[in-house]
Each structure stands twice: as structure tokens, then as C-alpha cells.
N, C-alpha and C positions, 0 to 999 in steps of 0.2 A: 251338852251335845258335842262340843268340841272334844272333850275328854273321851267320850265314847267313841268318836271317830278315830282318835289317835290310838285308843286301846284296840279297836278292830284292825287297824293297819298293822300294829305290832304283833297281834295275835296270829296273823296269817302265816308268818314264818315261825314254825314250831322249833322247839329246842332240839327235837330229834332230827329234823331236817338240817339244822345248823351243824349238829354233830356228824351227820353223814357227810356233809360237804367238807367239814374239817378233816375227817378221816380220808376222804377221797384225795384231798390236797396232800395229806401226809403220805398216802400211798404213791402219789405222783413223785414226791421227794425221794421215797425209797427206790422207785423205778429209775429216777435220774441218777442216783448213787450207783445203781447196778449196771448202768450203761458203760460200754467201753469208751475210751477217750476220743476215738475218731467219730463216734456217733454223738457223743456229748458236745463236740465242737460244732456240730450242725444245728444245735438247738439254740434259739435266741435267749440267752440268760444274761442278766446283769452281773456285775462283779461280786456283790455280797453273796449271791446265790452260788456262784461258782466257787467262792472261797469256802462256803459252808459244805458244798459237795466234796471239795478237796479235804476238808477237815474230817468228814465222815469216813474217808478212806484211811485216814491216819489214826483213828480211834482204836485203841488197843482193847479196852473193855467192851466186848461185843454184846453185853447184856444191857444193863441199865443206862450206861453212858450213851450208847448208840441210840437207845430208845428216846432218851431226852433230846439227843441231837436231831433225830427225825422230827420230833415235835417242834424244835426250833426252826428246822428247815421248812416245815409246814407253815409256821408263822410267817416266815419270810415270803413264801410263795403266795399266801393268802393276801398279802399286801400288793401283789402284782397281778397283771392281766395274764391269766394262764391259758387263754385261748390259743395264742401263738405257740406255746409249749406243747399243748395237746395236738395241734396241727402238725408240728414237727415230729412228734412221736408217732403219729399216724402214718406220716410219710416214711419214717424209718421202718415201721412195721410192714408197710406195703412193699418196700424194697427188699426186706429180708424174706417176706413171703414169696416174692417173685424169684429170688435166688433159690429158695427151697424147691419151688416148682420146676425151675430150670435143672436143678440137681436131679430131681426124680425123673424128669424127662430124659436126661442123659443116661441115667442108670437103666431105664427101660430100653433105650436104644442099644446100649452096650450088651445087655442080656440077649436082646433079639439078634444082634450081630454075631454073638458067640454061638447061639443056638442054630441060627439059620444060615449063617455065612454070607455068600455073595448075594443071595436074594434080598436079605435085609439091608446089605450095603447099597444095593441098587435102589431099594425103596427109600433109604435115607438120602441118597443123592437126588432122587426125584423130588423129595420134599425140601431139602436144603441144597440148592444147586452149587454152592461154593465149597462143598465138602470134598476133601481130597480122597477120591475113590482108591487110588493106587496105594496110598499109605494105609488106609483102613484094611484093604485086602492083605497087605503084607503083615500088618499087626494080627489080623485074624488067623493067617497061616501060621505065624509064630506061636500064637496061642494054642492052636491045634497040634502043633508039632512039639510043644514043650514036654520035656521028660519029667519034670518035678512039679509039685504043686506050687512051690515058690515062684517058679518061672511062669506058670499059668496065671498066678495072681499078679505078677509084674506086668505081663502082657495085657491082662484084663484092665489094669489101671491105665496103661497107655492107651488102650482103646477108648476108655472113658474120657481120658484127657483130650484126645483128638475130637471126640464127638462133642464134648462140652465146648471146646474152642470153636467148632463150627456153628454150634447153637448160639454162641455169644456174638458172632459176627453178623 
């Protein structure tokens, strides 16, 4: 009876499930290697994992050696609690998603300001009170009076920059 109970407990975790979990941890290692240094610094990792990630950046043979190193990195990560790592990655994803949304919002406002002029600027100022109306009107006039496409693009970028700055504040 005791052997049957142990067999049933061991059988509940299938080999397929273990492989999936192993591959998920290995994919986590690949994702950590792909992160920029400033984002990687925000993730709670111990020194052996950081060294393994640094070594992955230095590997010249990008095929089999890197594949073996990802397996090693997965082995290191399996021995650790990865919940805090996943939480930190989720926070990074959320912040980058927020910055993308902010970028798109600023682009929409820029396009609206270029098309509608002062009406769009007044609507933007009504929504975001600390926006510099005079500067936006000047940039919009400069965009409309520009003689070349290069100048229009330059003024369009300046309008975008001003709008994004007001959205950030």
C-alpha cells in the first residue's frame, strides 16, 4: 500500500509537464539575456546567474555553444525561486507598454495639431492644463510656413517633443 501511494504521488507530475516547465525556465533565461543592461539591473538576480548572463553576451559561437549555455542558465534558474524574476519582468513589460501608449497618444495629438491647428491646440490645453499654448502655436505656424519637406518634418518632430513633454508632466 505504501509503495502504491508513493507511485501515485510521483505519477501526478508527468514527464511532459516537467519538460514544459524546464523549457519555460530556459525561455526565461533567453529573455533575461536579451534585456538591456538598465532593465536587467532592476531584476533581483544572484551573482552566478548574472555571471551566466554576462557570459552569454560574450559567446562567439551563436549556435551550439549558446544553446548549451541557455540550458546551463535554465539549470541555474530552476534551482532558484523565479517568482520574483517573473514579477520584475511583468513590471518592466507594464512600464514599456505604458511608454508605448504615451508615444501613440503624443503622435495622435501631433497629427491632430498639424491638421486642425489652433482648435486642436485649444483642445489639448483643455485636457492638459500645463501645456505651453504659445509654443505649440508657434511650432504649428512654423510647420505650416515651412518651404521644404525637411523643415516640415523637423517642425513636426518639435511639435511631438513638446506634446510628449507636456504628457509626461
